[in-house]
DOMARDO-184831 format. One record per residue: x, y, z of N, C-alpha, C in turn. Coordinates in Angstrom, 3 decimals, padded with zeros to 6 digits. Last residue first. Layout:
BEGIN
X|Y|Z|X|Y|Z|X|Y|Z
...
This chain:
BEGIN
158.469|105.653|292.209|158.238|104.472|293.052|156.744|104.446|293.536
158.618|108.005|290.761|159.447|106.816|290.309|159.323|105.582|291.221
156.900|110.645|289.355|156.982|109.633|290.396|157.756|108.412|289.929
158.689|113.539|288.116|157.789|112.332|287.802|158.030|111.357|288.981
158.603|117.102|288.145|159.113|115.873|288.613|158.059|114.692|288.232
159.713|120.408|287.656|158.694|119.329|287.199|159.392|118.025|287.589
159.670|123.539|289.068|160.336|122.354|289.183|159.347|121.176|288.832
159.751|126.862|288.076|158.873|125.665|288.089|159.843|124.420|288.053
159.393|130.241|288.944|160.294|129.106|288.800|159.573|127.768|289.033
157.933|133.033|287.544|157.714|131.793|288.230|158.830|130.800|287.857
157.888|136.738|287.803|158.355|135.407|287.382|157.830|134.224|288.079
157.185|139.293|288.189|156.131|138.420|287.995|156.533|137.009|287.535
157.701|142.480|289.543|158.282|141.175|289.334|157.212|140.186|289.187
156.041|145.209|287.818|156.359|144.455|289.069|156.957|142.985|288.597
155.142|146.542|285.735|156.608|146.676|286.016|156.912|145.948|287.388
152.646|146.334|284.640|152.738|146.763|286.039|154.097|147.108|286.546
153.247|145.504|282.060|152.240|146.514|282.311|152.439|147.167|283.727
155.024|143.386|281.973|155.297|144.438|280.986|154.291|145.649|281.282
156.546|142.344|284.961|155.351|142.373|284.178|155.380|143.563|283.268
159.965|141.283|284.896|158.943|142.163|285.284|157.691|142.057|284.482
162.308|138.889|286.104|161.484|139.428|285.078|160.439|140.245|285.580
163.528|137.673|288.185|164.421|138.314|287.219|163.616|138.833|286.149
162.357|136.375|290.535|162.635|137.877|290.415|163.550|138.370|289.381
159.798|134.159|291.227|161.208|134.255|290.556|161.256|135.801|290.242
157.793|132.001|293.356|158.142|133.316|292.719|159.608|133.343|292.195
157.299|128.380|292.613|157.387|129.644|293.518|157.843|130.861|292.721
156.260|125.003|292.359|156.606|126.249|291.915|156.537|127.408|292.888
156.199|121.648|291.295|156.485|122.497|292.497|156.905|123.926|291.891
154.320|119.036|290.169|154.894|120.395|289.809|154.945|121.276|291.011
154.409|115.706|289.372|154.375|116.729|290.525|155.083|117.939|289.962
152.861|112.960|287.697|153.727|114.132|287.805|153.550|114.958|289.039
152.729|109.621|286.925|152.270|110.637|287.704|153.271|111.804|287.908
152.329|108.041|283.669|153.202|108.344|284.921|152.522|109.559|285.542
150.753|107.902|281.627|150.354|107.146|282.728|151.165|107.400|283.865
153.154|108.379|279.044|151.765|108.581|279.495|151.339|107.582|280.502
156.435|109.079|280.704|155.546|108.360|279.716|154.130|108.429|280.115
159.054|111.358|280.987|157.917|110.675|281.436|156.992|110.054|280.429
162.289|111.377|280.231|161.105|111.671|279.546|159.946|110.806|280.086
165.350|112.642|280.927|164.377|111.890|281.546|163.132|112.414|280.815
167.720|113.914|280.208|167.333|112.927|279.309|165.986|112.122|279.739
167.920|117.478|280.762|167.851|116.141|281.228|167.325|115.219|280.119
169.205|120.718|281.371|168.916|119.699|280.209|168.874|118.284|280.956
167.834|123.561|282.936|168.690|122.369|282.849|168.265|121.521|281.673
166.110|125.791|282.469|167.279|125.964|283.252|168.231|124.844|283.186
164.357|127.131|279.716|164.732|126.033|280.589|165.964|126.343|281.152
162.291|130.190|279.800|163.449|129.434|279.253|163.773|128.256|280.257
159.864|132.537|278.401|160.525|131.743|279.452|161.702|130.953|278.936
156.937|133.059|276.632|158.193|133.753|277.311|158.588|132.887|278.335
155.818|131.103|273.864|155.727|131.614|275.182|157.069|132.154|275.771
156.064|129.887|271.386|155.682|131.381|271.434|155.577|131.919|272.892
156.959|127.341|270.905|155.552|127.603|271.205|155.125|128.993|271.338
159.746|127.114|270.619|158.925|127.016|269.401|157.527|127.260|269.722
161.005|127.590|273.109|161.815|127.497|271.851|160.914|127.670|270.627
158.920|127.367|275.020|159.682|128.460|274.862|160.513|128.608|273.479
157.801|124.908|274.728|156.936|125.979|274.782|157.706|127.231|274.648
160.071|123.041|274.703|159.294|123.350|273.510|158.499|124.640|273.555
160.958|122.540|277.335|161.644|123.604|276.521|160.841|123.943|275.290
159.789|120.707|278.918|161.153|120.545|278.740|161.822|121.540|277.860
157.179|121.651|278.852|157.862|121.921|280.055|159.355|121.616|279.926
156.607|120.550|276.175|156.414|122.039|276.494|157.354|122.387|277.777
156.813|117.805|276.353|157.675|118.612|275.365|157.741|120.032|275.740
154.820|117.443|278.213|156.160|117.042|278.493|157.125|117.775|277.602
152.493|118.241|276.707|152.934|118.881|277.875|154.365|118.563|278.338
152.574|116.274|274.616|152.714|117.727|274.267|153.192|118.471|275.472
152.028|113.911|276.112|153.338|114.148|275.451|153.638|115.585|275.121
149.266|114.536|276.913|150.464|114.302|277.895|151.714|114.503|277.243
147.994|114.587|274.494|148.013|115.840|275.387|149.075|115.737|276.293
148.464|112.164|273.477|148.936|113.279|272.860|149.129|114.488|273.622
147.122|110.430|275.329|148.660|110.470|275.256|149.106|111.597|274.486
144.430|112.213|276.930|145.069|111.449|275.891|146.537|111.502|275.932
143.617|113.844|279.097|142.644|112.787|278.584|143.182|111.974|277.326
145.138|114.522|282.085|145.405|114.440|280.565|144.478|113.354|280.086
144.978|117.037|284.642|144.768|115.639|284.127|144.833|115.605|282.599
146.170|119.600|284.740|146.069|118.878|286.009|145.823|117.299|285.568
147.237|122.247|283.437|147.242|120.899|283.061|147.392|119.885|284.316
147.684|124.770|284.582|146.381|124.447|284.028|146.108|123.009|283.649
150.190|125.450|285.110|149.483|124.994|286.233|148.068|124.711|285.800
151.403|126.438|282.826|151.816|125.062|283.154|150.945|124.574|284.281
151.153|128.568|280.694|150.133|128.151|281.670|150.330|126.734|282.151
153.728|130.841|280.095|153.334|129.438|279.926|152.369|128.956|280.998
153.199|134.265|279.426|153.645|133.232|280.347|152.957|131.789|279.979
151.857|134.784|276.474|152.993|135.273|277.307|153.663|134.345|278.158
150.105|135.178|273.392|150.482|134.224|274.587|151.748|134.803|275.150
148.242|138.003|272.677|149.472|137.272|272.421|149.748|136.311|273.643
146.181|139.739|273.217|145.898|138.347|273.172|146.997|137.514|272.772
146.885|142.342|273.577|146.505|142.085|272.309|146.080|140.550|272.096
147.880|142.275|276.293|146.578|142.980|276.001|146.115|142.681|274.629
149.196|138.827|276.680|149.345|140.341|276.568|147.979|140.886|276.242
148.676|136.147|279.039|148.460|136.874|277.727|148.702|138.372|277.668
149.569|135.436|281.499|149.586|134.336|280.533|149.290|134.976|279.042
151.819|136.375|284.155|150.822|136.826|283.110|150.794|135.862|281.914
154.064|135.037|285.261|152.704|134.864|285.785|151.589|135.238|284.678
156.548|133.433|283.091|155.979|134.645|283.714|154.459|134.325|284.274
159.173|131.092|283.909|158.169|131.776|282.908|157.571|132.960|283.697
161.718|128.657|283.830|161.166|129.998|284.341|160.310|130.557|283.245
162.241|125.229|284.709|162.184|126.336|283.806|161.525|127.482|284.540
163.339|121.882|284.738|163.311|123.130|285.606|163.239|124.287|284.537
162.579|118.370|284.656|162.557|119.689|284.070|162.607|120.923|285.042
162.662|116.204|286.199|162.983|115.989|284.824|163.153|117.282|284.074
163.227|114.756|289.397|163.086|116.030|288.661|163.569|115.850|287.216
161.479|112.185|290.805|162.719|112.617|290.162|162.447|113.831|289.252
160.048|111.217|293.931|159.962|111.752|292.721|161.252|112.232|292.121
158.549|108.755|295.912|159.752|109.466|295.685|159.638|109.923|294.223
156.042|108.374|298.634|156.445|108.357|297.168|157.751|109.142|296.976
153.885|106.855|300.775|155.123|107.474|300.510|155.590|107.311|299.099
150.504|107.298|301.728|151.442|106.609|300.837|152.809|107.487|300.863
148.671|108.757|303.313|148.626|107.349|303.313|149.756|106.556|302.582
148.843|111.549|303.041|148.540|110.931|304.343|148.677|109.533|304.503
151.754|111.397|300.708|150.371|111.813|301.073|150.062|111.286|302.619
155.155|112.604|300.488|154.153|111.640|301.086|152.769|112.183|301.160
157.517|113.022|298.344|156.193|113.764|298.595|155.369|112.646|299.132
161.073|113.599|298.166|159.769|112.808|298.527|158.695|113.687|298.706
163.316|113.691|295.359|162.810|114.305|296.634|161.629|113.456|296.931
166.239|113.768|293.242|165.121|113.193|293.803|164.685|113.881|295.002
168.612|115.047|292.348|167.580|114.779|291.371|166.250|114.389|292.012
171.182|116.289|293.091|170.058|116.262|293.956|168.683|116.108|293.150
173.139|116.374|291.194|173.586|115.801|292.513|172.284|115.707|293.512
172.100|117.633|289.094|172.674|116.167|288.860|172.825|115.579|290.241
171.387|120.062|290.102|170.295|119.071|289.766|170.972|117.680|289.659
174.021|121.108|290.248|173.221|120.966|291.434|172.093|119.983|291.241
174.607|121.272|287.608|175.340|120.353|288.562|174.658|120.094|289.723
172.828|123.246|286.613|172.879|121.907|286.049|173.518|120.921|287.092
170.918|125.483|288.478|172.293|125.075|288.208|172.386|123.550|287.831
168.499|125.882|289.382|168.836|126.468|288.017|170.233|126.086|287.584
168.138|124.897|291.885|167.977|123.974|290.722|168.207|124.522|289.354
168.126|126.868|293.652|169.473|126.170|293.482|169.397|125.287|292.272
165.614|127.642|293.992|166.299|128.322|292.951|167.781|127.778|292.708
164.711|126.392|296.250|164.538|125.607|294.994|165.268|126.393|293.819
165.068|128.106|298.434|166.111|127.215|298.079|165.935|126.462|296.728
162.382|129.287|298.593|163.539|130.075|297.954|164.722|129.097|297.669
160.180|128.234|299.771|160.614|127.587|298.610|161.797|128.244|297.905
161.128|128.901|303.001|160.042|128.371|302.248|160.662|127.748|300.898
164.009|131.341|303.168|163.067|130.319|303.623|162.028|129.829|302.589
165.363|133.505|302.646|166.024|132.218|302.231|165.125|131.057|302.490
164.388|135.818|303.193|165.304|135.328|304.203|165.971|134.023|303.746
162.713|136.271|301.133|163.886|136.906|301.034|164.945|136.444|302.087
160.848|133.387|300.185|161.147|134.282|301.244|162.456|134.870|301.016
158.397|132.453|298.139|159.745|132.662|298.094|160.085|133.677|299.100
155.750|130.074|298.843|156.303|131.446|298.801|157.845|131.327|298.651
154.366|127.411|296.832|155.021|127.958|298.074|155.687|129.262|297.760
152.307|124.849|295.435|152.701|126.329|295.365|153.336|126.645|296.758
151.982|122.079|293.553|152.335|122.562|294.949|152.997|123.954|294.840
149.850|119.972|291.706|150.552|121.306|291.818|150.763|121.594|293.273
150.063|116.901|290.077|149.731|117.597|291.314|150.599|118.921|291.309
148.808|115.352|287.591|149.758|116.342|287.764|149.410|117.172|288.928
146.751|113.468|287.671|148.042|113.117|286.774|149.071|114.085|287.122
145.558|112.974|291.060|145.527|113.648|289.692|146.884|113.353|288.979
145.567|109.620|292.405|145.780|111.150|292.539|145.504|111.742|291.027
143.818|110.505|294.698|143.296|109.531|293.566|144.443|108.920|292.866
144.945|112.380|296.404|144.826|110.938|296.823|144.386|110.030|295.747
145.022|114.879|295.574|146.325|114.271|296.109|146.230|112.747|296.133
143.667|116.481|293.072|143.319|115.353|293.960|144.634|114.643|294.428
143.121|119.954|292.356|144.178|118.799|292.305|143.619|117.682|293.321
141.574|122.087|292.578|141.277|121.165|291.486|142.212|119.946|291.465
142.593|123.587|294.691|141.382|122.810|294.975|141.157|121.768|293.887
146.194|123.534|295.018|144.919|124.084|294.695|143.723|122.992|294.661
148.149|122.973|297.911|147.719|122.339|296.598|146.456|122.958|296.398
150.936|124.722|299.493|149.629|124.187|299.354|149.205|123.708|298.028
153.235|125.713|302.067|152.980|125.039|300.688|151.611|124.489|300.587
152.251|128.693|303.719|152.588|127.323|303.850|152.368|126.657|302.455
153.094|132.101|304.866|152.232|131.006|304.181|152.742|129.674|304.474
154.616|134.540|304.674|155.194|133.346|304.998|154.358|132.207|304.390
154.783|137.703|304.149|154.133|136.695|303.402|154.942|135.285|303.594
154.124|140.034|306.600|155.291|139.029|306.325|154.507|137.895|305.386
151.989|141.408|307.343|152.918|142.003|306.389|154.038|141.112|305.927
149.981|138.611|307.726|150.137|140.094|308.092|151.062|140.693|306.890
149.131|135.876|307.490|150.574|136.308|307.300|150.906|137.727|307.793
147.087|134.547|310.025|147.293|135.302|308.851|148.792|135.829|308.796
147.284|131.182|311.116|147.604|132.630|311.540|147.842|133.431|310.345
147.099|128.489|310.670|146.081|129.389|310.212|146.190|130.790|310.638
149.422|127.111|311.284|148.364|127.202|312.221|147.177|128.090|311.979
150.839|127.537|308.812|150.223|126.247|309.149|149.120|126.304|310.152
149.611|130.819|307.740|150.674|129.845|308.047|149.978|128.538|308.498
148.150|132.423|304.867|148.030|131.907|306.389|149.163|130.966|306.468
148.181|132.978|302.143|148.082|134.122|303.106|148.049|133.752|304.575
148.178|130.656|301.061|149.135|131.629|300.433|149.227|132.847|301.501
146.245|129.232|302.127|147.626|129.091|302.685|148.628|129.862|301.887
144.055|129.950|300.442|144.038|130.227|301.953|145.422|130.203|302.519
143.526|129.817|297.768|144.649|130.342|298.150|144.884|130.666|299.692
140.979|128.332|297.907|142.110|127.766|297.159|143.471|128.337|297.784
138.921|127.705|300.389|139.617|128.821|299.872|140.953|128.358|299.161
137.853|125.197|301.273|136.943|126.296|300.985|137.592|127.448|300.102
139.722|123.215|302.085|138.502|122.794|301.298|137.559|123.843|300.805
143.178|123.686|301.429|141.982|124.288|302.230|140.714|123.759|301.400
145.817|121.772|301.729|144.768|122.085|300.975|143.468|122.465|301.576
149.337|121.675|302.453|147.909|121.908|302.870|147.009|121.926|301.638
152.201|119.928|303.510|151.530|120.488|302.434|150.069|120.548|302.593
155.045|120.441|305.572|153.787|119.944|305.271|153.150|120.615|304.041
158.414|120.551|304.354|157.266|121.249|304.944|155.986|120.453|304.713
161.551|121.439|303.557|160.918|120.244|304.216|159.723|120.900|305.037
164.447|122.246|301.913|162.871|122.426|301.732|162.247|121.142|302.462
167.214|122.168|301.573|166.493|122.875|302.743|165.107|123.124|302.511
169.292|121.057|300.129|168.295|121.922|299.469|167.657|122.739|300.637
170.701|119.338|301.729|171.397|120.315|301.011|170.465|121.503|300.327
168.673|117.404|302.500|169.017|118.370|303.316|169.821|119.612|302.814
166.318|116.968|299.714|167.664|116.599|300.264|167.940|117.686|301.353
162.906|117.665|300.475|164.000|117.675|299.657|165.267|117.134|300.375
159.605|116.883|301.057|160.866|116.968|301.686|161.951|116.782|300.699
156.307|117.382|301.898|157.209|117.414|300.843|158.613|117.664|301.451
153.362|115.739|302.816|154.588|116.427|303.399|155.572|116.222|302.250
149.732|116.151|302.914|150.940|115.527|302.699|152.168|116.316|303.271
147.564|117.502|303.770|147.331|116.501|302.835|148.611|115.764|302.517
145.973|119.301|306.347|147.189|118.657|305.878|146.854|117.563|304.945
143.816|120.220|307.630|143.905|120.478|306.189|145.233|120.062|305.512
143.941|119.623|310.281|143.314|118.570|309.322|143.192|118.980|307.883
146.519|120.088|312.278|145.688|120.834|311.237|145.142|119.796|310.206
147.172|118.256|314.221|147.352|119.802|314.387|146.619|120.542|313.560
146.833|115.835|313.007|146.073|116.091|314.255|146.130|117.656|314.542
148.798|115.966|311.049|147.339|116.055|310.643|146.470|116.361|311.849
150.971|115.519|312.657|150.883|116.855|311.957|149.448|117.058|311.461
150.697|112.994|313.516|150.755|114.038|314.486|150.613|115.339|313.818
150.471|111.503|311.043|149.364|111.581|311.840|149.488|112.748|312.873
152.791|111.308|309.347|151.758|112.420|309.077|150.775|112.620|310.156
154.188|109.136|310.255|154.934|110.412|310.094|154.007|111.538|309.914
152.448|107.032|310.058|152.876|107.515|311.421|153.515|108.910|311.294
149.858|107.417|307.592|151.274|107.143|307.883|151.615|107.791|309.245
146.666|105.906|308.057|147.478|107.094|308.002|148.951|106.775|308.331
145.155|103.289|306.216|145.885|103.671|307.384|146.743|104.921|307.262
141.942|103.704|304.429|143.382|103.425|304.426|144.038|103.990|305.753
138.858|102.490|305.967|139.657|103.339|305.086|141.110|103.020|305.144
137.417|101.192|307.794|137.579|100.477|306.517|138.538|101.336|305.649
137.417|102.962|309.985|138.028|101.757|310.081|138.369|100.969|308.657
137.865|106.457|309.476|137.092|105.354|309.227|137.781|104.021|309.294
139.735|108.470|309.593|139.147|107.849|310.881|138.397|106.662|310.809
140.273|109.462|307.166|141.252|108.611|307.762|140.839|107.977|309.061
137.848|109.402|304.623|138.218|109.879|305.877|139.161|108.955|306.621
139.490|108.606|301.471|138.399|108.581|302.374|138.785|109.106|303.795
141.731|108.455|299.919|141.211|109.789|300.074|140.029|109.727|301.022
141.407|105.435|298.320|142.269|106.337|298.835|141.483|107.818|298.874
139.197|102.902|299.374|139.436|103.945|298.463|140.325|104.970|298.997
140.894|099.689|300.305|139.868|100.864|300.469|140.112|101.824|299.431
142.657|097.243|301.979|142.039|097.583|300.867|140.936|098.880|301.114
144.940|098.487|304.614|143.855|097.628|304.041|143.267|098.077|302.814
148.256|098.880|304.873|147.017|099.577|304.413|146.070|098.714|303.977
150.215|098.246|307.643|149.748|097.665|306.356|148.368|098.315|306.134
152.105|101.084|309.044|151.029|100.095|309.025|150.595|099.516|307.732
155.591|101.492|309.257|154.368|101.924|308.462|153.349|100.779|308.533
157.141|101.991|312.304|156.814|101.038|311.143|155.551|101.582|310.508
158.808|105.073|312.829|157.854|104.078|313.301|157.526|103.265|312.152
160.208|107.114|311.883|160.980|106.023|312.405|160.109|104.888|312.770
158.313|109.112|311.173|158.840|108.278|310.094|159.771|107.015|310.678
157.997|110.388|313.575|156.911|109.443|313.101|157.416|108.535|312.025
160.249|111.989|313.417|160.147|111.091|314.617|159.015|109.971|314.164
159.830|113.506|311.195|160.985|112.588|311.254|160.766|111.630|312.367
157.478|115.022|311.840|157.493|114.196|310.815|158.557|113.056|310.844
158.433|116.412|314.178|157.378|115.348|314.299|157.362|114.458|313.090
160.453|117.821|312.854|160.875|117.044|313.866|159.679|115.964|314.128
158.895|119.556|311.251|159.746|118.568|310.591|160.193|117.463|311.586
157.679|121.064|313.205|156.726|120.118|312.393|157.741|119.152|311.661
159.823|122.566|314.016|159.105|121.597|314.997|158.355|120.701|314.193
160.257|123.948|311.764|161.420|122.920|312.225|160.815|122.076|313.248
158.168|125.526|311.659|158.317|124.552|310.711|159.416|123.452|311.058
158.699|127.121|313.866|157.505|126.404|313.851|157.591|125.267|312.885
161.070|128.364|312.977|161.155|127.481|314.082|159.927|126.615|314.056
160.040|129.879|310.847|161.025|128.876|310.578|161.096|127.858|311.669
158.483|131.662|312.260|157.815|130.651|311.419|158.697|129.566|311.112
160.558|133.096|313.628|159.472|132.368|314.410|158.831|131.281|313.510
161.656|134.275|311.304|162.483|133.455|312.131|161.536|132.510|312.980
159.738|135.839|310.366|160.150|134.723|309.511|160.922|133.761|310.357
159.308|137.587|312.520|158.320|136.652|312.256|158.752|135.533|311.355
161.982|138.712|312.382|161.521|138.036|313.622|160.366|137.121|313.402
162.080|139.874|309.859|163.017|138.764|310.199|162.649|138.063|311.391
159.934|141.682|310.089|160.003|140.755|308.996|160.763|139.577|309.379
160.734|143.264|312.171|159.415|142.466|312.310|159.515|141.389|311.358
163.001|144.516|311.004|163.109|143.633|312.253|161.933|142.784|312.340
161.643|145.892|308.918|162.639|144.847|308.581|162.839|143.868|309.745
160.158|147.676|310.456|159.574|146.815|309.506|160.481|145.588|309.115
162.141|148.982|311.941|161.081|148.235|312.640|160.399|147.181|311.714
163.495|150.225|309.949|164.254|149.229|310.734|163.269|148.371|311.421
161.525|151.894|308.886|162.071|150.912|308.031|162.767|149.759|308.948
161.306|153.591|311.305|160.052|152.750|310.724|160.503|151.625|309.827
163.791|154.754|311.382|163.277|153.786|312.481|162.109|152.992|312.041
163.921|156.075|309.061|164.914|155.076|309.280|164.325|154.085|310.310
161.833|157.856|309.501|161.801|157.075|308.375|162.620|155.774|308.425
163.088|159.350|311.646|161.738|158.620|311.803|161.531|157.638|310.706
165.203|160.379|310.498|165.382|159.411|311.561|164.106|158.688|311.785
164.059|162.108|308.598|164.883|160.951|308.109|165.160|159.929|309.130
162.927|163.975|310.436|162.136|163.192|309.481|162.893|161.880|308.989
165.059|164.871|311.969|163.940|164.170|312.557|163.117|163.329|311.589
166.470|166.095|309.953|167.108|165.028|310.678|166.077|164.163|311.452
164.872|168.043|309.064|165.155|166.914|308.101|165.819|165.799|308.923
164.913|169.515|311.289|163.591|169.099|310.867|163.817|167.912|309.895
167.512|170.294|311.543|166.957|169.425|312.590|165.678|168.799|312.088
167.842|171.884|309.274|168.719|170.482|309.421|167.994|169.773|310.454
166.128|173.930|309.533|165.821|172.902|308.577|166.621|171.615|308.797
167.554|175.163|311.700|166.129|174.693|311.902|165.726|173.636|310.848
169.859|175.910|310.507|169.877|174.886|311.651|168.494|174.287|311.873
168.857|177.698|308.590|169.575|176.533|308.153|169.633|175.513|309.364
167.806|179.680|310.304|166.920|178.973|309.461|167.571|177.698|308.936
170.079|180.640|311.710|169.076|180.085|312.472|168.105|179.237|311.586
171.478|181.644|309.384|172.048|180.521|310.238|171.058|179.900|311.038
169.823|183.569|308.581|169.996|182.497|307.675|170.533|181.327|308.486
169.992|185.252|310.904|168.714|184.644|310.481|168.867|183.467|309.625
172.714|186.079|310.968|172.211|185.142|312.022|170.854|184.541|311.604
172.818|187.548|308.565|173.556|186.281|308.643|173.007|185.475|309.754
171.189|189.927|309.053|170.841|188.826|308.096|171.543|187.485|308.310
172.445|191.478|310.905|171.238|190.928|311.220|170.831|189.701|310.383
174.914|192.372|309.537|174.901|191.828|310.859|173.730|191.088|311.362
175.043|193.600|307.152|174.659|192.195|307.158|174.644|191.574|308.563
174.675|196.347|305.659|174.718|195.993|306.957|174.214|194.602|306.952
176.543|197.182|302.787|175.244|196.935|303.368|175.569|196.245|304.791
178.733|200.019|302.546|178.592|198.563|302.618|177.285|198.252|303.230
179.487|202.766|300.625|178.560|202.268|301.775|178.399|200.760|301.695
182.386|204.433|299.873|181.532|203.313|299.556|180.771|202.868|300.864
182.276|208.001|300.091|182.813|206.677|300.643|181.861|205.679|300.178
183.383|210.635|298.026|182.280|209.802|298.425|182.690|208.303|298.899
185.529|213.144|299.201|185.290|211.839|298.334|184.135|211.084|298.888
184.289|216.595|299.334|184.861|215.274|299.951|184.497|214.028|299.007
185.574|219.251|297.395|184.530|218.236|297.696|185.104|216.976|298.280
């Protein structure tokens, strides 16, 4: 009886099929990933191009401001601050702000930190939409996918009267622009060397000194009603010394150490504003904390300053 020979399966047709299938999948995946890469590259490129264009626009506005600042400041006749600048009996507009105001009449002032900080921008206030300049640039161009915007004051603040506590909000740009440089003030030594900055209204020049820097969250309450982020932006005017003094204690750390709010002070200062002083609050986004419900970054970095001239 003949020995039975082992019969091996014929794979001569199967292997080429697998090879063809693998190559096909490889090219399909290559095309998909290449497309995703190109879309991401286009988005990032557009972000940096638009950010760069906006930065150049703001540099041009800064040049206008500095050129006008070299001109003598006209004597301001008596009048009510905040009236129409074009009326003869009203206050005289600063030469540094007039050319910027002529480009956009929503301009209410100009904020400028030391050159080492890198913050120098016109400040806007839309008469109709409080957050208009959160989504639009100085020339009123919509931000689109790039959140550039322009520093602005909310409607409830009166820059000219002025309010006891003026709020100025600005974006944090990943390119390092707009209010992103303010994060340098989390360092005590940096604050010690850069304590003052200027905020000029259309009619008056003023210098401010930073007395507190803190971080907190945008969300003010948890679902059970527990206080969460400190509502610093709600205190615009103070009807008593007690209310003013409490606010100063809060922003210097009391709100977080003993008040039950989430947040922390970044620096220690001995500067304590007194009732009747004018305050300025500058704030931007901060990315070290996340919202407990959405898991999105929801932090706020807040610079508190008092007017010293």
